[in-house]
C-alpha positions in Angstrom: 44.0 79.2 57.8 45.5 81.1 60.7 49.1 82.4 60.1 51.7 84.0 62.4 54.5 85.9 60.7 57.7 86.2 62.8 59.6 89.2 61.5 63.1 89.8 62.8 64.8 91.2 59.7 64.0 94.2 57.4 63.5 92.0 54.3 61.1 89.6 56.1 59.0 92.5 57.4 58.8 94.0 54.0 57.9 90.7 52.4 55.2 90.1 55.1 53.6 93.5 54.5 53.4 92.9 50.8 51.4 89.8 51.5 49.3 91.1 54.4 48.1 94.2 52.6 46.1 91.9 50.4 44.2 90.6 53.4 42.3 93.7 54.6 38.9 92.2 53.7 39.7 88.7 55.1 37.7 87.5 58.1 40.8 85.7 59.4 43.7 88.2 59.1 47.2 87.0 60.0 49.1 87.8 63.2 52.6 89.3 63.3 55.3 89.1 65.9 58.1 91.8 65.8 61.3 91.4 67.8 64.3 93.6 68.5 66.7 91.2 66.9 67.3 93.9 64.4 67.7 97.2 66.2 64.9 99.7 65.5 62.4 97.3 63.8 60.2 97.4 66.9 59.4 101.1 66.2 57.0 99.8 63.6 54.7 98.2 66.2 52.3 101.1 66.9 51.8 101.8 63.2 51.2 98.2 62.5 48.5 98.1 65.2 46.9 101.2 63.8 47.0 99.9 60.2 44.5 97.1 61.0 46.4 94.8 58.6 46.8 92.1 61.3 44.4 90.7 63.9 47.2 90.9 66.5 50.6 92.6 66.7 53.0 91.1 69.2 56.4 92.3 70.4 59.1 90.0 71.8 62.1 91.4 73.6 64.8 88.9 72.8 67.5 90.9 74.6 66.2 89.8 77.9 68.1 86.6 77.2 71.5 88.0 76.4 73.3 84.8 77.5 71.0 82.8 75.3 71.8 85.0 72.3 75.5 84.5 72.8 75.0 80.8 72.8 73.0 80.9 69.6 75.6 83.0 67.8 78.3 80.6 68.9 76.5 77.5 67.7 75.8 79.1 64.3 79.3 80.5 63.6 80.5 77.5 61.6 77.3 76.7 59.8 76.4 80.1 58.3 79.7 81.5 57.3 81.3 80.9 53.9 84.8 79.4 54.4 87.5 80.4 51.9 90.9 79.2 53.1 92.5 76.6 55.4 93.0 79.1 58.2 89.3 79.6 58.4 88.7 75.9 58.3 90.9 75.4 61.4 89.3 78.3 63.2 85.8 77.2 62.3 86.4 73.7 63.5 87.0 75.0 67.1 83.9 77.2 66.7 81.9 74.2 65.7 83.0 72.2 68.8 82.1 75.2 71.0 78.9 75.6 69.1 77.9 72.0 69.8 78.0 72.7 73.6 76.2 76.0 73.0 73.4 74.0 71.4 73.0 71.8 74.5 73.0 74.9 76.7 70.6 76.8 74.5 68.1 73.9 74.6 67.9 74.2 78.4 67.7 78.0 78.3 64.8 77.9 75.8 62.6 76.5 78.6 62.8 79.9 80.4 61.5 82.0 77.5 58.3 83.9 78.3 56.1 84.6 75.3 54.2 87.9 74.8 50.9 88.1 76.7 48.0 86.7 74.7 50.2 84.8 72.1 48.9 81.2 71.8 51.1 79.4 69.4 48.9 76.3 69.3 46.2 78.2 67.3 48.3 78.7 64.2 48.2 76.4 61.2 51.5 77.9 59.9 54.2 80.0 61.5 56.6 81.8 59.2 60.1 81.9 60.7 63.8 82.5 59.9 66.9 80.6 61.1 68.1 79.6 64.5 69.8 83.0 65.1 67.4 84.3 67.7 65.8 83.3 70.9 62.2 83.2 69.6 63.1 81.2 66.5 65.1 78.7 68.6 62.0 78.4 70.9 59.7 77.8 67.9 62.0 75.0 66.5 62.2 73.4 69.9 58.4 73.1 70.2 58.6 70.3 67.6 55.4 71.2 65.8 55.6 70.6 62.1 53.9 73.9 61.1 57.0 76.0 60.5 57.5 77.8 57.1 61.0 78.8 56.6 61.2 82.1 54.7 64.4 83.3 53.0 65.9 86.2 55.0 67.0 88.0 51.8 66.0 87.8 48.1 67.4 84.5 46.7 69.4 84.0 49.9 69.1 80.2 49.6 70.6 80.1 46.2 74.2 79.2 45.6 76.7 77.1 47.6 78.1 77.3 51.1 81.6 75.9 51.1 82.3 73.6 54.0 85.2 71.2 54.3 83.9 69.8 57.5 80.4 68.4 57.4 80.1 67.6 61.1 77.3 70.1 61.5 75.3 68.2 58.9 76.0 64.9 60.5 74.9 66.2 63.9 71.7 67.5 62.3 71.0 64.1 60.7 71.4 62.4 64.1 69.0 64.9 65.7 71.6 66.1 68.1 71.3 69.7 67.0 68.6 71.5 64.9 69.1 71.9 61.2 69.6 75.4 59.7 68.6 77.1 56.4 65.3 75.2 56.2 66.8 71.7 56.8 65.2 71.4 60.3 62.9 68.4 60.6 60.1 70.6 61.8 60.1 72.8 58.8 56.9 72.1 56.8 57.9 74.1 53.7 60.5 76.6 52.5 59.4 79.9 50.9 61.7 81.5 48.3 61.5 84.1 45.6 62.9 81.8 43.0 63.1 78.0 43.0 66.4 77.8 41.2 69.9 76.6 42.3 68.9 76.2 45.9 71.4 75.0 48.4 71.5 71.4 49.4 70.0 72.1 52.9 66.6 72.5 51.1 66.7 69.0 49.6 63.6 66.9 50.4 61.5 69.9 51.5 58.4 71.4 49.9 59.5 74.5 48.1 57.0 77.4 47.8 58.0 79.9 45.1 56.6 83.3 45.8 58.4 86.0 43.8 58.9 89.2 45.7 59.1 91.0 42.4 55.6 89.7 41.6 54.4 90.7 45.1 55.6 94.3 44.4 54.2 94.4 40.9 50.8 93.2 41.9 50.3 96.0 44.4 47.8 98.8 43.5 49.1 102.3 43.8 47.1 102.8 47.0 48.5 99.6 48.5 52.1 100.6 47.7 51.6 104.1 49.2 49.9 102.6 52.3 53.0 100.5 53.0 55.4 103.3 52.4 53.5 105.6 54.8 53.7 102.9 57.5 57.5 103.3 57.4 57.4 107.1 57.0 55.2 107.6 60.1 57.2 105.1 62.1 60.5 106.6 61.4 59.5 110.3 60.9 60.7 111.0 57.4 58.8 113.2 55.0 60.1 114.5 51.7 58.5 117.2 49.5 57.1 115.9 46.3 58.9 118.4 44.2 62.4 117.6 45.6 65.1 116.1 43.4 66.2 113.0 45.4 69.2 110.8 44.9 70.0 107.7 46.9 73.2 105.8 47.7 72.9 102.2 49.1 76.0 101.1 50.9 77.6 97.7 50.8 79.7 95.9 53.5 83.4 95.6 52.5 84.9 92.3 53.5 87.6 92.7 56.2 87.0 96.5 56.5 85.8 97.9 59.8 87.0 101.5 59.7 84.2 104.1 59.6 86.6 106.4 57.7 86.7 104.0 54.7 82.9 103.7 54.4 82.5 107.5 54.9 85.2 108.2 52.2 83.4 105.9 49.8 80.1 107.6 50.4 81.6 111.1 50.0 83.3 110.1 46.8 80.0 108.8 45.3 78.2 112.0 46.4 80.8 114.2 44.8 81.0 112.2 41.5 77.3 111.4 40.9 74.9 113.5 43.0 75.4 117.2 42.1 72.1 119.1 41.5 70.0 117.1 44.0 68.0 118.6 46.8 68.0 115.6 49.0 70.6 112.8 49.2 69.4 109.6 51.0 72.1 107.4 52.4 70.8 103.9 53.0 73.3 101.7 54.9 73.1 98.0 54.3 71.5 96.1 57.3 75.0 94.8 58.2 76.6 98.2 57.8 77.3 99.6 61.4 79.1 102.8 60.2 78.3 106.1 61.9 77.5 108.4 58.9 76.8 111.5 61.1 80.0 113.3 59.9 78.5 113.3 56.4 75.3 114.9 57.6 77.3 117.6 59.5 79.2 118.5 56.4 76.4 118.2 53.8 73.0 119.4 54.9 71.4 117.7 51.8 72.1 114.3 53.3 69.6 112.2 55.3 70.4 108.8 56.8 67.8 106.1 56.2 68.2 103.6 59.1 69.8 100.3 58.0 66.8 98.4 59.5 64.5 99.9 56.9 64.1 98.1 53.6 65.3 100.3 50.7 62.6 98.7 48.6 59.9 100.8 50.3 60.9 103.8 48.3 59.8 102.0 45.2 56.2 101.8 46.4 55.5 105.5 46.9 54.0 107.8 44.3 54.6 110.8 46.6 58.3 110.9 46.0 60.5 110.5 43.0 64.1 109.3 43.1 66.3 110.6 40.3 69.5 108.6 40.8 70.0 105.3 42.6 73.7 104.5 43.2 75.0 101.3 44.7 78.1 99.1 44.8 76.4 95.8 44.8 72.8 95.5 46.0 69.9 93.2 45.1 67.5 95.9 46.0 68.5 98.1 43.1 66.4 96.0 40.6 63.1 97.2 42.3 63.6 100.8 41.4 61.9 100.8 38.0 61.0 104.5 38.0 64.4 106.1 38.7 66.0 108.1 35.9 69.4 106.4 36.5 70.1 103.1 38.3 73.8 102.8 38.6 75.6 99.7 40.0 79.3 100.7 40.4 80.5 97.2 41.3 83.5 96.3 43.4 85.8 97.5 40.6 84.8 101.0 41.6 86.3 100.5 45.1 89.5 99.1 43.5 89.9 102.0 41.1 89.4 104.5 43.9 92.0 102.8 46.1 89.5 101.3 48.6 89.3 97.7 49.8 87.1 95.4 47.7 85.6 92.0 48.3 85.8 90.4 44.9 88.3 90.6 42.0 87.6 93.6 39.9 
């Protein structure tokens, strides 16, 4: 079976590598397509080529189609956000109307997409994709081939409920006026999740493939785990001495908070309270965290920023480094760090107690 993995988010690339590393001896290795949908992920391309994990490594520059991207973001605004109050309902209704016209516009613009040289989509039995939030994924849905495998964009991201007072989006999907999202599209052959439990209603009627990312990690040999870690280390030029005492803080987006000063203050407070005695402090911003943490590096030379487009989970795979403390506010990645001395989840209550904004009731 010939497979193409389309990777546009850190989690999906990490998940793909966990699967592909098992295919070194296969005669028919998978192909991979990396895009710049998430800034910085394309820096992995050269190391992926050198790794020989894939038959072909393709790169797609989606930012050539900036107008297209704006249309796609507009059409998804209502569908992907959780709505919590009547004000949001009213605002989202207008976004939905505008989004409908953006769908029509995007369908026309998709015809102008130029694929990477040598990429023949017709040769694949299955193509692993994400949602309609990028040019290449929209193009793949529009081809109307029922060989698409929708893969969760984060661990258990399809579990839970999306609150929607207006179900117009779902009605338009049923009428085939606009494509479905979160795996509900008619051309999705199957949906791949880490855990087949409490899945959202959009997945109803689809084949569900349960492939636990925890099991993927646990099934790696020591050599395979170190191999994947080194792909990232070489791509992003980080190298830490084996004897170093390393602590890590994983940031969390704070609802309604956009000030860099708040995020920096939270980080400084965590470092002060929990990370004395460490040689290296790794600050790992959440993929949605756009804060410039440079002031922290300038004040504290122990600190190193791990780019947000790198999956924090890669540090669990290496035997060449040892993390002493892992501190987070609320992160699903913390459960992977089995070998740390201390894995501390502070919770949103910590933000409340320190006088910062918080997203949930403490």
